[in-house]
C-alpha positions as CSV (number, residue, x, y, z in Angstrom):
1,X,-1.6,-2.3,-12.3
2,X,2.0,-2.2,-13.2
3,X,1.5,-4.3,-16.0
4,X,-0.7,-2.1,-17.7
5,X,1.6,1.3,-17.2
6,X,4.6,-1.2,-18.5
7,X,2.2,-1.9,-21.7
8,X,1.2,1.6,-21.9
9,X,5.3,2.9,-22.0
10,X,6.3,0.1,-24.5
11,X,3.5,0.8,-26.8
12,X,5.1,4.6,-26.5
13,X,8.6,3.5,-27.4
14,X,7.8,0.8,-30.3
15,X,5.5,3.6,-31.7
16,X,8.4,5.9,-31.9
17,X,10.3,3.2,-33.9
18,X,11.9,1.1,-31.7
19,X,11.9,-2.6,-33.7
20,X,11.4,-5.3,-31.6
21,X,11.4,-4.9,-28.0
22,X,11.4,-2.8,-24.9
23,X,12.6,-3.8,-21.3
24,X,11.3,-2.1,-17.9
25,X,13.0,-2.4,-15.0
26,X,10.6,-2.6,-12.1
27,X,13.8,-3.2,-9.2
28,X,12.2,-5.9,-6.9
29,X,9.2,-6.3,-8.3
30,X,10.7,-8.2,-11.8
31,X,10.8,-6.4,-15.2
32,X,8.6,-6.2,-17.8
33,X,9.3,-6.8,-21.5
34,X,7.0,-5.6,-24.4
35,X,7.9,-7.1,-27.4
36,X,6.5,-7.2,-31.0
37,X,4.1,-9.8,-32.1
38,X,3.6,-8.5,-35.5
39,X,4.4,-5.9,-37.6
40,X,2.1,-3.1,-36.1
41,X,2.7,-1.1,-32.9
42,X,-0.9,-2.2,-31.4
43,X,0.0,-6.1,-31.9
44,X,2.4,-6.6,-28.7
45,X,2.8,-8.7,-25.9
46,X,3.8,-7.8,-21.9
47,X,5.7,-10.8,-20.2
48,X,6.4,-10.4,-16.9
49,X,9.9,-11.5,-15.1
50,X,10.0,-11.7,-11.7
51,X,12.6,-11.1,-9.5
52,X,14.8,-13.7,-7.7
53,X,13.5,-14.5,-4.8
54,X,16.6,-16.6,-3.0
55,X,18.6,-13.7,-2.6
56,X,19.6,-11.9,0.6
57,X,19.3,-8.1,-0.5
58,X,22.3,-6.5,0.8
59,X,23.0,-3.0,-1.3
60,X,20.8,-2.8,-4.5
61,X,23.8,-0.3,-5.9
62,X,24.7,-1.1,-9.4
63,X,22.1,-3.3,-9.8
64,X,20.2,-1.6,-12.5
65,X,23.6,-1.6,-14.3
66,X,24.3,-5.3,-13.5
67,X,20.9,-6.1,-15.3
68,X,21.7,-4.0,-18.0
69,X,24.8,-5.8,-18.8
70,X,23.3,-9.6,-18.2
71,X,20.6,-9.0,-20.6
72,X,22.6,-7.3,-23.8
73,X,25.4,-10.4,-22.7
74,X,22.2,-12.5,-23.5
75,X,21.7,-11.0,-26.5
76,X,24.8,-11.5,-28.1
77,X,24.9,-14.9,-27.0
78,X,21.9,-15.0,-29.4
79,X,19.4,-15.7,-26.8
80,X,15.9,-14.4,-27.3
81,X,14.8,-11.5,-25.7
82,X,12.8,-13.2,-22.8
83,X,15.9,-16.0,-22.0
84,X,18.3,-12.3,-22.3
85,X,16.1,-10.8,-19.4
86,X,16.3,-13.9,-16.9
87,X,20.4,-13.3,-17.4
88,X,19.9,-9.9,-16.7
89,X,17.8,-11.0,-14.0
90,X,20.4,-13.5,-12.5
91,X,23.1,-11.1,-12.7
92,X,21.0,-8.2,-10.8
93,X,20.5,-10.4,-8.0
94,X,24.5,-11.6,-7.6
95,X,25.5,-7.7,-7.8
96,X,22.5,-7.1,-4.6
97,X,24.0,-9.9,-2.8
98,X,27.1,-7.9,-1.5
99,X,28.2,-4.5,-0.3
100,X,28.3,-1.9,-3.7
101,X,28.6,-2.4,-7.3
102,X,31.5,-4.8,-6.8
103,X,29.7,-7.5,-5.2
104,X,28.9,-10.6,-7.5
């Protein structure tokens, strides 16, 4: 399943030294947040963040970049990783509602 693949990929990066969390974007399927629950890489949780459904997709150019920008903006404002993923999802939804990467 997609969640099992996300878990395997996230664990790999955590074992390489990522401290807290890994975010994997999956386009129209949403995104996955893989984060530590404790100090060991084995103790992680996988959370699925659904893609926005209330948007008419016109062009997906720049949506991944918009997601990353929204996610980082959320973190910079003190949100936790899950809430930052939701900001990223909203930014990507705005981006895909117009033509090209200048939409939204």
